[in-house]
PDB file of N, CA, C and O in Angstrom, chain B, residues numbered from 101:
ATOM      1  N   GLY B 101       0.812  -1.207   0.000  1.00  0.00           N
ATOM      2  CA  GLY B 101       0.000   0.000   0.000  1.00  0.00           C
ATOM      3  C   GLY B 101       0.844   1.254   0.000  1.00  0.00           C
ATOM      4  O   GLY B 101       2.074   1.216  -0.011  1.00  0.00           O
ATOM      5  N   ILE B 102       0.147   2.345   0.013  1.00  0.00           N
ATOM      6  CA  ILE B 102       0.788   3.658   0.012  1.00  0.00           C
ATOM      7  C   ILE B 102       1.287   3.983   1.415  1.00  0.00           C
ATOM      8  O   ILE B 102       0.581   3.770   2.400  1.00  0.00           O
ATOM      9  N   ARG B 103       2.510   4.500   1.495  1.00  0.00           N
ATOM     10  CA  ARG B 103       3.053   4.945   2.778  1.00  0.00           C
ATOM     11  C   ARG B 103       2.673   6.410   2.959  1.00  0.00           C
ATOM     12  O   ARG B 103       3.166   7.282   2.243  1.00  0.00           O
ATOM     13  N   TRP B 104       1.804   6.668   3.907  1.00  0.00           N
ATOM     14  CA  TRP B 104       1.327   8.026   4.153  1.00  0.00           C
ATOM     15  C   TRP B 104       2.303   8.779   5.052  1.00  0.00           C
ATOM     16  O   TRP B 104       2.943   8.195   5.927  1.00  0.00           O
ATOM     17  N   HIS B 105       2.403  10.064   4.821  1.00  0.00           N
ATOM     18  CA  HIS B 105       3.242  10.953   5.625  1.00  0.00           C
ATOM     19  C   HIS B 105       2.293  11.815   6.447  1.00  0.00           C
ATOM     20  O   HIS B 105       1.477  12.554   5.897  1.00  0.00           O
ATOM     21  N   VAL B 106       2.407  11.715   7.761  1.00  0.00           N
ATOM     22  CA  VAL B 106       1.429  12.315   8.669  1.00  0.00           C
ATOM     23  C   VAL B 106       1.984  13.572   9.338  1.00  0.00           C
ATOM     24  O   VAL B 106       3.107  13.576   9.842  1.00  0.00           O
ATOM     25  N   CYS B 107       1.183  14.633   9.335  1.00  0.00           N
ATOM     26  CA  CYS B 107       1.559  15.879   9.995  1.00  0.00           C
ATOM     27  C   CYS B 107       1.577  15.672  11.509  1.00  0.00           C
ATOM     28  O   CYS B 107       0.589  15.209  12.080  1.00  0.00           O
ATOM     29  N   PRO B 108       2.681  16.008  12.160  1.00  0.00           N
ATOM     30  CA  PRO B 108       2.752  15.834  13.618  1.00  0.00           C
ATOM     31  C   PRO B 108       1.908  16.849  14.393  1.00  0.00           C
ATOM     32  O   PRO B 108       1.683  16.684  15.592  1.00  0.00           O
ATOM     33  N   TYR B 109       1.447  17.887  13.716  1.00  0.00           N
ATOM     34  CA  TYR B 109       0.655  18.920  14.378  1.00  0.00           C
ATOM     35  C   TYR B 109      -0.848  18.626  14.339  1.00  0.00           C
ATOM     36  O   TYR B 109      -1.555  18.848  15.322  1.00  0.00           O
ATOM     37  N   CYS B 110      -1.333  18.121  13.184  1.00  0.00           N
ATOM     38  CA  CYS B 110      -2.789  17.959  13.031  1.00  0.00           C
ATOM     39  C   CYS B 110      -3.206  16.587  12.511  1.00  0.00           C
ATOM     40  O   CYS B 110      -4.399  16.325  12.354  1.00  0.00           O
ATOM     41  N   SER B 111      -2.256  15.721  12.245  1.00  0.00           N
ATOM     42  CA  SER B 111      -2.489  14.346  11.770  1.00  0.00           C
ATOM     43  C   SER B 111      -3.014  14.248  10.338  1.00  0.00           C
ATOM     44  O   SER B 111      -3.428  13.170   9.913  1.00  0.00           O
ATOM     45  N   LYS B 112      -3.005  15.346   9.591  1.00  0.00           N
ATOM     46  CA  LYS B 112      -3.388  15.276   8.182  1.00  0.00           C
ATOM     47  C   LYS B 112      -2.364  14.413   7.448  1.00  0.00           C
ATOM     48  O   LYS B 112      -1.172  14.456   7.754  1.00  0.00           O
ATOM     49  N   GLU B 113      -2.839  13.627   6.472  1.00  0.00           N
ATOM     50  CA  GLU B 113      -1.969  12.682   5.770  1.00  0.00           C
ATOM     51  C   GLU B 113      -1.676  13.141   4.342  1.00  0.00           C
ATOM     52  O   GLU B 113      -2.522  13.740   3.679  1.00  0.00           O
ATOM     53  N   PHE B 114      -0.466  12.848   3.889  1.00  0.00           N
ATOM     54  CA  PHE B 114      -0.018  13.223   2.553  1.00  0.00           C
ATOM     55  C   PHE B 114       0.685  12.051   1.897  1.00  0.00           C
ATOM     56  O   PHE B 114       1.384  11.285   2.560  1.00  0.00           O
ATOM     57  N   LYS B 115       0.499  11.914   0.599  1.00  0.00           N
ATOM     58  CA  LYS B 115       1.174  10.856  -0.156  1.00  0.00           C
ATOM     59  C   LYS B 115       2.645  11.193  -0.368  1.00  0.00           C
ATOM     60  O   LYS B 115       3.506  10.318  -0.292  1.00  0.00           O
ATOM     61  N   LYS B 116       2.926  12.465  -0.634  1.00  0.00           N
ATOM     62  CA  LYS B 116       4.298  12.878  -0.937  1.00  0.00           C
ATOM     63  C   LYS B 116       4.913  13.620   0.247  1.00  0.00           C
ATOM     64  O   LYS B 116       4.263  14.474   0.849  1.00  0.00           O
ATOM     65  N   PRO B 117       6.159  13.298   0.582  1.00  0.00           N
ATOM     66  CA  PRO B 117       6.818  14.006   1.682  1.00  0.00           C
ATOM     67  C   PRO B 117       6.917  15.511   1.432  1.00  0.00           C
ATOM     68  O   PRO B 117       6.832  16.302   2.372  1.00  0.00           O
ATOM     69  N   SER B 118       7.096  15.910   0.173  1.00  0.00           N
ATOM     70  CA  SER B 118       7.209  17.340  -0.129  1.00  0.00           C
ATOM     71  C   SER B 118       5.912  18.079   0.182  1.00  0.00           C
ATOM     72  O   SER B 118       5.940  19.241   0.589  1.00  0.00           O
ATOM     73  N   ASP B 119       4.776  17.408  -0.007  1.00  0.00           N
ATOM     74  CA  ASP B 119       3.492  18.029   0.334  1.00  0.00           C
ATOM     75  C   ASP B 119       3.367  18.204   1.847  1.00  0.00           C
ATOM     76  O   ASP B 119       2.817  19.199   2.319  1.00  0.00           O
ATOM     77  N   LEU B 120       3.876  17.237   2.596  1.00  0.00           N
ATOM     78  CA  LEU B 120       3.866  17.347   4.058  1.00  0.00           C
ATOM     79  C   LEU B 120       4.747  18.510   4.514  1.00  0.00           C
ATOM     80  O   LEU B 120       4.350  19.286   5.383  1.00  0.00           O
ATOM     81  N   VAL B 121       5.932  18.633   3.934  1.00  0.00           N
ATOM     82  CA  VAL B 121       6.844  19.726   4.293  1.00  0.00           C
ATOM     83  C   VAL B 121       6.165  21.071   4.057  1.00  0.00           C
ATOM     84  O   VAL B 121       6.215  21.957   4.911  1.00  0.00           O
ATOM     85  N   ARG B 122       5.534  21.220   2.899  1.00  0.00           N
ATOM     86  CA  ARG B 122       4.836  22.468   2.572  1.00  0.00           C
ATOM     87  C   ARG B 122       3.699  22.721   3.570  1.00  0.00           C
ATOM     88  O   ARG B 122       3.517  23.847   4.033  1.00  0.00           O
ATOM     89  N   HIS B 123       2.945  21.686   3.895  1.00  0.00           N
ATOM     90  CA  HIS B 123       1.832  21.807   4.832  1.00  0.00           C
ATOM     91  C   HIS B 123       2.304  22.214   6.231  1.00  0.00           C
ATOM     92  O   HIS B 123       1.675  23.059   6.870  1.00  0.00           O
ATOM     93  N   ILE B 124       3.388  21.632   6.707  1.00  0.00           N
ATOM     94  CA  ILE B 124       3.884  21.924   8.059  1.00  0.00           C
ATOM     95  C   ILE B 124       4.176  23.412   8.231  1.00  0.00           C
ATOM     96  O   ILE B 124       4.077  23.940   9.339  1.00  0.00           O
ATOM     97  N   ARG B 125       4.532  24.086   7.150  1.00  0.00           N
ATOM     98  CA  ARG B 125       4.810  25.530   7.227  1.00  0.00           C
ATOM     99  C   ARG B 125       3.583  26.329   7.655  1.00  0.00           C
ATOM    100  O   ARG B 125       3.722  27.440   8.167  1.00  0.00           O
ATOM    101  N   ILE B 126       2.391  25.785   7.455  1.00  0.00           N
ATOM    102  CA  ILE B 126       1.175  26.436   7.949  1.00  0.00           C
ATOM    103  C   ILE B 126       1.251  26.531   9.475  1.00  0.00           C
ATOM    104  O   ILE B 126       0.894  27.551  10.065  1.00  0.00           O
ATOM    105  N   HIS B 127       1.716  25.466  10.092  1.00  0.00           N
ATOM    106  CA  HIS B 127       1.790  25.413  11.551  1.00  0.00           C
ATOM    107  C   HIS B 127       2.985  26.191  12.109  1.00  0.00           C
ATOM    108  O   HIS B 127       2.875  26.845  13.146  1.00  0.00           O
ATOM    109  N   THR B 128       4.119  26.118  11.422  1.00  0.00           N
ATOM    110  CA  THR B 128       5.356  26.720  11.936  1.00  0.00           C
ATOM    111  C   THR B 128       5.536  28.176  11.509  1.00  0.00           C
ATOM    112  O   THR B 128       6.372  28.893  12.058  1.00  0.00           O
ATOM    113  N   HIS B 129       4.748  28.603  10.529  1.00  0.00           N
ATOM    114  CA  HIS B 129       4.841  29.961   9.967  1.00  0.00           C
ATOM    115  C   HIS B 129       6.189  30.207   9.288  1.00  0.00           C
ATOM    116  O   HIS B 129       6.593  31.354   9.099  1.00  0.00           O
ATOM    117  N   GLU B 130       6.879  29.129   8.923  1.00  0.00           N
ATOM    118  CA  GLU B 130       8.156  29.253   8.216  1.00  0.00           C
ATOM    119  C   GLU B 130       7.888  29.783   6.811  1.00  0.00           C
ATOM    120  O   GLU B 130       6.986  29.313   6.117  1.00  0.00           O
ATOM    121  N   LYS B 131       8.685  30.767   6.405  1.00  0.00           N
ATOM    122  CA  LYS B 131       8.567  31.344   5.065  1.00  0.00           C
ATOM    123  C   LYS B 131       9.969  31.460   4.467  1.00  0.00           C
ATOM    124  O   LYS B 131      10.579  32.529   4.508  1.00  0.00           O
ATOM    125  N   PRO B 132      10.477  30.363   3.915  1.00  0.00           N
ATOM    126  CA  PRO B 132      11.870  30.342   3.465  1.00  0.00           C
ATOM    127  C   PRO B 132      12.130  30.995   2.102  1.00  0.00           C
ATOM    128  O   PRO B 132      13.287  31.179   1.725  1.00  0.00           O
ATOM    129  N   PHE B 133      11.086  31.344   1.366  1.00  0.00           N
ATOM    130  CA  PHE B 133      11.268  31.887   0.020  1.00  0.00           C
ATOM    131  C   PHE B 133      11.117  33.403   0.053  1.00  0.00           C
ATOM    132  O   PHE B 133      10.017  33.925   0.235  1.00  0.00           O
ATOM    133  N   LYS B 134      12.244  34.109  -0.125  1.00  0.00           N
ATOM    134  CA  LYS B 134      12.278  35.566   0.014  1.00  0.00           C
ATOM    135  C   LYS B 134      12.377  36.254  -1.349  1.00  0.00           C
ATOM    136  O   LYS B 134      13.129  35.828  -2.225  1.00  0.00           O
ATOM    137  N   CYS B 135      11.600  37.325  -1.503  1.00  0.00           N
ATOM    138  CA  CYS B 135      11.667  38.127  -2.721  1.00  0.00           C
ATOM    139  C   CYS B 135      12.968  38.928  -2.696  1.00  0.00           C
ATOM    140  O   CYS B 135      13.250  39.616  -1.715  1.00  0.00           O
ATOM    141  N   PRO B 136      13.764  38.846  -3.765  1.00  0.00           N
ATOM    142  CA  PRO B 136      15.032  39.576  -3.783  1.00  0.00           C
ATOM    143  C   PRO B 136      14.858  41.087  -3.937  1.00  0.00           C
ATOM    144  O   PRO B 136      15.800  41.846  -3.708  1.00  0.00           O
ATOM    145  N   GLN B 137      13.658  41.525  -4.323  1.00  0.00           N
ATOM    146  CA  GLN B 137      13.443  42.958  -4.530  1.00  0.00           C
ATOM    147  C   GLN B 137      12.862  43.663  -3.318  1.00  0.00           C
ATOM    148  O   GLN B 137      13.309  44.753  -2.961  1.00  0.00           O
ATOM    149  N   CYS B 138      11.868  43.054  -2.681  1.00  0.00           N
ATOM    150  CA  CYS B 138      11.215  43.735  -1.555  1.00  0.00           C
ATOM    151  C   CYS B 138      11.349  42.962  -0.251  1.00  0.00           C
ATOM    152  O   CYS B 138      10.912  43.434   0.799  1.00  0.00           O
ATOM    153  N   PHE B 139      11.947  41.779  -0.308  1.00  0.00           N
ATOM    154  CA  PHE B 139      12.232  40.944   0.860  1.00  0.00           C
ATOM    155  C   PHE B 139      10.990  40.385   1.553  1.00  0.00           C
ATOM    156  O   PHE B 139      11.066  39.925   2.692  1.00  0.00           O
ATOM    157  N   ARG B 140       9.845  40.425   0.863  1.00  0.00           N
ATOM    158  CA  ARG B 140       8.665  39.739   1.381  1.00  0.00           C
ATOM    159  C   ARG B 140       8.951  38.244   1.358  1.00  0.00           C
ATOM    160  O   ARG B 140       9.677  37.772   0.484  1.00  0.00           O
ATOM    161  N   ALA B 141       8.398  37.499   2.293  1.00  0.00           N
ATOM    162  CA  ALA B 141       8.692  36.071   2.400  1.00  0.00           C
ATOM    163  C   ALA B 141       7.437  35.228   2.200  1.00  0.00           C
ATOM    164  O   ALA B 141       6.325  35.656   2.507  1.00  0.00           O
ATOM    165  N   PHE B 142       7.645  34.015   1.677  1.00  0.00           N
ATOM    166  CA  PHE B 142       6.539  33.124   1.347  1.00  0.00           C
ATOM    167  C   PHE B 142       6.857  31.699   1.784  1.00  0.00           C
ATOM    168  O   PHE B 142       8.017  31.288   1.815  1.00  0.00           O
ATOM    169  N   ALA B 143       5.813  30.959   2.120  1.00  0.00           N
ATOM    170  CA  ALA B 143       5.968  29.569   2.544  1.00  0.00           C
ATOM    171  C   ALA B 143       6.119  28.629   1.356  1.00  0.00           C
ATOM    172  O   ALA B 143       6.691  27.547   1.486  1.00  0.00           O
ATOM    173  N   VAL B 144       5.603  29.042   0.190  1.00  0.00           N
ATOM    174  CA  VAL B 144       5.576  28.184  -0.997  1.00  0.00           C
ATOM    175  C   VAL B 144       6.319  28.887  -2.134  1.00  0.00           C
ATOM    176  O   VAL B 144       6.096  30.071  -2.384  1.00  0.00           O
ATOM    177  N   LYS B 145       7.190  28.165  -2.815  1.00  0.00           N
ATOM    178  CA  LYS B 145       7.998  28.754  -3.887  1.00  0.00           C
ATOM    179  C   LYS B 145       7.141  29.299  -5.025  1.00  0.00           C
ATOM    180  O   LYS B 145       7.456  30.348  -5.587  1.00  0.00           O
ATOM    181  N   SER B 146       6.058  28.596  -5.373  1.00  0.00           N
ATOM    182  CA  SER B 146       5.212  29.060  -6.478  1.00  0.00           C
ATOM    183  C   SER B 146       4.535  30.391  -6.144  1.00  0.00           C
ATOM    184  O   SER B 146       4.258  31.186  -7.042  1.00  0.00           O
ATOM    185  N   THR B 147       4.270  30.636  -4.868  1.00  0.00           N
ATOM    186  CA  THR B 147       3.690  31.916  -4.460  1.00  0.00           C
ATOM    187  C   THR B 147       4.716  33.031  -4.631  1.00  0.00           C
ATOM    188  O   THR B 147       4.369  34.135  -5.051  1.00  0.00           O
ATOM    189  N   LEU B 148       5.972  32.750  -4.307  1.00  0.00           N
ATOM    190  CA  LEU B 148       7.043  33.720  -4.550  1.00  0.00           C
ATOM    191  C   LEU B 148       7.165  34.006  -6.040  1.00  0.00           C
ATOM    192  O   LEU B 148       7.293  35.162  -6.442  1.00  0.00           O
ATOM    193  N   THR B 149       7.126  32.967  -6.856  1.00  0.00           N
ATOM    194  CA  THR B 149       7.240  33.139  -8.308  1.00  0.00           C
ATOM    195  C   THR B 149       6.137  34.055  -8.825  1.00  0.00           C
ATOM    196  O   THR B 149       6.397  34.942  -9.637  1.00  0.00           O
ATOM    197  N   ALA B 150       4.909  33.846  -8.360  1.00  0.00           N
ATOM    198  CA  ALA B 150       3.788  34.706  -8.764  1.00  0.00           C
ATOM    199  C   ALA B 150       4.007  36.130  -8.257  1.00  0.00           C
ATOM    200  O   ALA B 150       3.741  37.093  -8.978  1.00  0.00           O
ATOM    201  N   HIS B 151       4.486  36.268  -7.034  1.00  0.00           N
ATOM    202  CA  HIS B 151       4.730  37.589  -6.453  1.00  0.00           C
ATOM    203  C   HIS B 151       5.769  38.369  -7.254  1.00  0.00           C
ATOM    204  O   HIS B 151       5.597  39.565  -7.488  1.00  0.00           O
ATOM    205  N   ILE B 152       6.835  37.711  -7.671  1.00  0.00           N
ATOM    206  CA  ILE B 152       7.909  38.384  -8.407  1.00  0.00           C
ATOM    207  C   ILE B 152       7.367  39.058  -9.668  1.00  0.00           C
ATOM    208  O   ILE B 152       7.886  40.089 -10.094  1.00  0.00           O
ATOM    209  N   LYS B 153       6.335  38.482 -10.257  1.00  0.00           N
ATOM    210  CA  LYS B 153       5.723  39.079 -11.452  1.00  0.00           C
ATOM    211  C   LYS B 153       5.160  40.468 -11.176  1.00  0.00           C
ATOM    212  O   LYS B 153       5.040  41.282 -12.091  1.00  0.00           O
ATOM    213  N   THR B 154       4.814  40.744  -9.915  1.00  0.00           N
ATOM    214  CA  THR B 154       4.269  42.065  -9.597  1.00  0.00           C
ATOM    215  C   THR B 154       5.329  43.150  -9.742  1.00  0.00           C
ATOM    216  O   THR B 154       4.990  44.327  -9.870  1.00  0.00           O
ATOM    217  N   HIS B 155       6.594  42.781  -9.724  1.00  0.00           N
ATOM    218  CA  HIS B 155       7.679  43.751  -9.852  1.00  0.00           C
ATOM    219  C   HIS B 155       8.054  44.030 -11.311  1.00  0.00           C
ATOM    220  O   HIS B 155       8.772  44.991 -11.586  1.00  0.00           O
ATOM    221  N   THR B 156       7.582  43.209 -12.244  1.00  0.00           N
ATOM    222  CA  THR B 156       7.998  43.356 -13.644  1.00  0.00           C
ATOM    223  C   THR B 156       7.240  44.450 -14.376  1.00  0.00           C
ATOM    224  O   THR B 156       7.729  44.994 -15.366  1.00  0.00           O
ATOM    225  N   GLY B 157       6.043  44.775 -13.890  1.00  0.00           N
ATOM    226  CA  GLY B 157       5.204  45.743 -14.595  1.00  0.00           C
ATOM    227  C   GLY B 157       4.356  45.098 -15.673  1.00  0.00           C
ATOM    228  O   GLY B 157       3.471  45.744 -16.233  1.00  0.00           O
ATOM    229  N   ILE B 158       4.616  43.820 -15.975  1.00  0.00           N
ATOM    230  CA  ILE B 158       3.832  43.107 -16.983  1.00  0.00           C
ATOM    231  C   ILE B 158       2.529  42.645 -16.353  1.00  0.00           C
ATOM    232  O   ILE B 158       2.523  42.001 -15.304  1.00  0.00           O
ATOM    233  N   LYS B 159       1.427  42.984 -17.009  1.00  0.00           N
ATOM    234  CA  LYS B 159       0.103  42.612 -16.500  1.00  0.00           C
ATOM    235  C   LYS B 159      -0.632  41.843 -17.591  1.00  0.00           C
ATOM    236  O   LYS B 159      -1.367  42.420 -18.392  1.00  0.00           O
ATOM    237  N   ALA B 160      -0.421  40.541 -17.605  1.00  0.00           N
ATOM    238  CA  ALA B 160      -0.927  39.689 -18.684  1.00  0.00           C
ATOM    239  C   ALA B 160      -2.339  39.157 -18.448  1.00  0.00           C
ATOM    240  O   ALA B 160      -2.897  38.504 -19.329  1.00  0.00           O
ATOM    241  N   PHE B 161      -2.929  39.421 -17.280  1.00  0.00           N
ATOM    242  CA  PHE B 161      -4.250  38.872 -16.957  1.00  0.00           C
ATOM    243  C   PHE B 161      -5.276  39.995 -16.955  1.00  0.00           C
ATOM    244  O   PHE B 161      -5.238  40.882 -16.102  1.00  0.00           O
ATOM    245  N   LYS B 162      -6.206  39.951 -17.930  1.00  0.00           N
ATOM    246  CA  LYS B 162      -7.153  41.044 -18.126  1.00  0.00           C
ATOM    247  C   LYS B 162      -8.561  40.650 -17.704  1.00  0.00           C
ATOM    248  O   LYS B 162      -9.024  39.551 -18.009  1.00  0.00           O
ATOM    249  N   CYS B 163      -9.241  41.558 -16.998  1.00  0.00           N
ATOM    250  CA  CYS B 163     -10.621  41.350 -16.572  1.00  0.00           C
ATOM    251  C   CYS B 163     -11.546  41.455 -17.779  1.00  0.00           C
ATOM    252  O   CYS B 163     -11.498  42.434 -18.525  1.00  0.00           O
ATOM    253  N   GLN B 164     -12.381  40.448 -17.965  1.00  0.00           N
ATOM    254  CA  GLN B 164     -13.309  40.425 -19.097  1.00  0.00           C
ATOM    255  C   GLN B 164     -14.447  41.428 -18.926  1.00  0.00           C
ATOM    256  O   GLN B 164     -15.139  41.744 -19.894  1.00  0.00           O
ATOM    257  N   PHE B 165     -14.648  41.928 -17.718  1.00  0.00           N
ATOM    258  CA  PHE B 165     -15.743  42.856 -17.454  1.00  0.00           C
ATOM    259  C   PHE B 165     -15.342  44.313 -17.646  1.00  0.00           C
ATOM    260  O   PHE B 165     -16.097  45.090 -18.230  1.00  0.00           O
ATOM    261  N   CYS B 166     -14.148  44.694 -17.155  1.00  0.00           N
ATOM    262  CA  CYS B 166     -13.757  46.112 -17.205  1.00  0.00           C
ATOM    263  C   CYS B 166     -12.416  46.360 -17.888  1.00  0.00           C
ATOM    264  O   CYS B 166     -11.986  47.507 -18.005  1.00  0.00           O
ATOM    265  N   MET B 167     -11.758  45.309 -18.334  1.00  0.00           N
ATOM    266  CA  MET B 167     -10.485  45.373 -19.049  1.00  0.00           C
ATOM    267  C   MET B 167      -9.295  45.817 -18.189  1.00  0.00           C
ATOM    268  O   MET B 167      -8.223  46.098 -18.726  1.00  0.00           O
ATOM    269  N   LYS B 168      -9.467  45.883 -16.878  1.00  0.00           N
ATOM    270  CA  LYS B 168      -8.333  46.171 -16.000  1.00  0.00           C
ATOM    271  C   LYS B 168      -7.381  44.980 -16.050  1.00  0.00           C
ATOM    272  O   LYS B 168      -7.825  43.834 -16.127  1.00  0.00           O
ATOM    273  N   SER B 169      -6.079  45.243 -16.008  1.00  0.00           N
ATOM    274  CA  SER B 169      -5.081  44.182 -16.106  1.00  0.00           C
ATOM    275  C   SER B 169      -4.381  43.941 -14.777  1.00  0.00           C
ATOM    276  O   SER B 169      -4.244  44.841 -13.949  1.00  0.00           O
ATOM    277  N   PHE B 170      -3.937  42.681 -14.597  1.00  0.00           N
ATOM    278  CA  PHE B 170      -3.286  42.256 -13.362  1.00  0.00           C
ATOM    279  C   PHE B 170      -2.044  41.437 -13.686  1.00  0.00           C
ATOM    280  O   PHE B 170      -1.957  40.811 -14.743  1.00  0.00           O
ATOM    281  N   SER B 171      -1.090  41.448 -12.770  1.00  0.00           N
ATOM    282  CA  SER B 171       0.162  40.723 -12.996  1.00  0.00           C
ATOM    283  C   SER B 171       0.055  39.240 -12.670  1.00  0.00           C
ATOM    284  O   SER B 171       0.878  38.451 -13.134  1.00  0.00           O
ATOM    285  N   THR B 172      -0.948  38.842 -11.877  1.00  0.00           N
ATOM    286  CA  THR B 172      -1.109  37.424 -11.545  1.00  0.00           C
ATOM    287  C   THR B 172      -2.556  36.987 -11.743  1.00  0.00           C
ATOM    288  O   THR B 172      -3.479  37.795 -11.648  1.00  0.00           O
ATOM    289  N   SER B 173      -2.739  35.712 -12.017  1.00  0.00           N
ATOM    290  CA  SER B 173      -4.095  35.178 -12.189  1.00  0.00           C
ATOM    291  C   SER B 173      -4.867  35.252 -10.874  1.00  0.00           C
ATOM    292  O   SER B 173      -6.082  35.449 -10.879  1.00  0.00           O
ATOM    293  N   GLY B 174      -4.173  35.095  -9.757  1.00  0.00           N
ATOM    294  CA  GLY B 174      -4.833  35.178  -8.454  1.00  0.00           C
ATOM    295  C   GLY B 174      -5.408  36.557  -8.188  1.00  0.00           C
ATOM    296  O   GLY B 174      -6.513  36.681  -7.661  1.00  0.00           O
ATOM    297  N   SER B 175      -4.666  37.593  -8.549  1.00  0.00           N
ATOM    298  CA  SER B 175      -5.166  38.961  -8.378  1.00  0.00           C
ATOM    299  C   SER B 175      -6.393  39.198  -9.243  1.00  0.00           C
ATOM    300  O   SER B 175      -7.344  39.854  -8.816  1.00  0.00           O
ATOM    301  N   LEU B 176      -6.374  38.667 -10.454  1.00  0.00           N
ATOM    302  CA  LEU B 176      -7.530  38.797 -11.337  1.00  0.00           C
ATOM    303  C   LEU B 176      -8.742  38.091 -10.742  1.00  0.00           C
ATOM    304  O   LEU B 176      -9.843  38.640 -10.756  1.00  0.00           O
ATOM    305  N   LYS B 177      -8.554  36.881 -10.220  1.00  0.00           N
ATOM    306  CA  LYS B 177      -9.675  36.129  -9.634  1.00  0.00           C
ATOM    307  C   LYS B 177     -10.318  36.891  -8.485  1.00  0.00           C
ATOM    308  O   LYS B 177     -11.543  36.943  -8.375  1.00  0.00           O
ATOM    309  N   VAL B 178      -9.493  37.480  -7.633  1.00  0.00           N
ATOM    310  CA  VAL B 178     -10.023  38.269  -6.517  1.00  0.00           C
ATOM    311  C   VAL B 178     -10.795  39.468  -7.055  1.00  0.00           C
ATOM    312  O   VAL B 178     -11.879  39.776  -6.559  1.00  0.00           O
ATOM    313  N   HIS B 179     -10.256  40.140  -8.055  1.00  0.00           N
ATOM    314  CA  HIS B 179     -10.903  41.310  -8.652  1.00  0.00           C
ATOM    315  C   HIS B 179     -12.256  40.962  -9.269  1.00  0.00           C
ATOM    316  O   HIS B 179     -13.220  41.711  -9.107  1.00  0.00           O
ATOM    317  N   ILE B 180     -12.334  39.845  -9.967  1.00  0.00           N
ATOM    318  CA  ILE B 180     -13.573  39.458 -10.659  1.00  0.00           C
ATOM    319  C   ILE B 180     -14.739  39.337  -9.683  1.00  0.00           C
ATOM    320  O   ILE B 180     -15.892  39.526 -10.072  1.00  0.00           O
ATOM    321  N   ARG B 181     -14.456  39.027  -8.435  1.00  0.00           N
ATOM    322  CA  ARG B 181     -15.526  38.959  -7.428  1.00  0.00           C
ATOM    323  C   ARG B 181     -16.256  40.288  -7.288  1.00  0.00           C
ATOM    324  O   ARG B 181     -17.439  40.305  -6.945  1.00  0.00           O
ATOM    325  N   LEU B 182     -15.578  41.398  -7.545  1.00  0.00           N
ATOM    326  CA  LEU B 182     -16.234  42.705  -7.484  1.00  0.00           C
ATOM    327  C   LEU B 182     -17.361  42.789  -8.503  1.00  0.00           C
ATOM    328  O   LEU B 182     -18.379  43.438  -8.264  1.00  0.00           O
ATOM    329  N   HIS B 183     -17.174  42.133  -9.632  1.00  0.00           N
ATOM    330  CA  HIS B 183     -18.182  42.158 -10.694  1.00  0.00           C
ATOM    331  C   HIS B 183     -19.261  41.101 -10.493  1.00  0.00           C
ATOM    332  O   HIS B 183     -20.438  41.355 -10.748  1.00  0.00           O
ATOM    333  N   THR B 184     -18.864  39.925 -10.039  1.00  0.00           N
ATOM    334  CA  THR B 184     -19.802  38.801  -9.970  1.00  0.00           C
ATOM    335  C   THR B 184     -20.453  38.629  -8.606  1.00  0.00           C
ATOM    336  O   THR B 184     -21.553  38.087  -8.503  1.00  0.00           O
ATOM    337  N   GLY B 185     -19.776  39.090  -7.559  1.00  0.00           N
ATOM    338  CA  GLY B 185     -20.287  38.892  -6.207  1.00  0.00           C
ATOM    339  C   GLY B 185     -20.164  37.462  -5.723  1.00  0.00           C
ATOM    340  O   GLY B 185     -20.663  37.126  -4.649  1.00  0.00           O
ATOM    341  N   LYS B 186     -19.507  36.617  -6.499  1.00  0.00           N
ATOM    342  CA  LYS B 186     -19.375  35.199  -6.156  1.00  0.00           C
ATOM    343  C   LYS B 186     -18.131  34.950  -5.316  1.00  0.00           C
ATOM    344  O   LYS B 186     -17.123  35.645  -5.441  1.00  0.00           O
ATOM    345  N   ALA B 187     -18.228  33.949  -4.464  1.00  0.00           N
ATOM    346  CA  ALA B 187     -17.071  33.521  -3.683  1.00  0.00           C
ATOM    347  C   ALA B 187     -16.081  32.829  -4.615  1.00  0.00           C
ATOM    348  O   ALA B 187     -16.467  32.247  -5.628  1.00  0.00           O
ATOM    349  N   LEU B 188     -14.828  32.900  -4.266  1.00  0.00           N
ATOM    350  CA  LEU B 188     -13.797  32.265  -5.091  1.00  0.00           C
ATOM    351  C   LEU B 188     -13.862  30.758  -5.004  1.00  0.00           C
ATOM    352  O   LEU B 188     -14.122  30.198  -3.939  1.00  0.00           O
ATOM    353  N   LYS B 189     -13.624  30.096  -6.133  1.00  0.00           N
ATOM    354  CA  LYS B 189     -13.461  28.644  -6.184  1.00  0.00           C
ATOM    355  C   LYS B 189     -12.109  28.384  -6.808  1.00  0.00           C
ATOM    356  O   LYS B 189     -11.965  28.430  -8.030  1.00  0.00           O
ATOM    357  N   TRP B 190     -11.112  28.110  -5.973  1.00  0.00           N
ATOM    358  CA  TRP B 190      -9.753  27.891  -6.468  1.00  0.00           C
ATOM    359  C   TRP B 190      -9.688  26.525  -7.048  1.00  0.00           C
ATOM    360  O   TRP B 190      -8.635  26.110  -7.532  1.00  0.00           O
TER     361      TRP B 190
END
């Protein structure tokens, strides 16, 4: 069978050890990924990668309702709620 990796804080189970490591940061508040420009810190590398795009000035994600542009898809999703009034479904 599958060897599960269990969180020592909340007993949540993960198939991959890397997923457990990422999850544990929720409990420890560890944020090892630092932005080289503004020194903001993140628990997940992909969140840092998305954040770095905010420094480039490139805004590739456009709102279909008002044509406002955003540097990350997450920022666009949050913005679209202003138009739709719907809760986010990630």
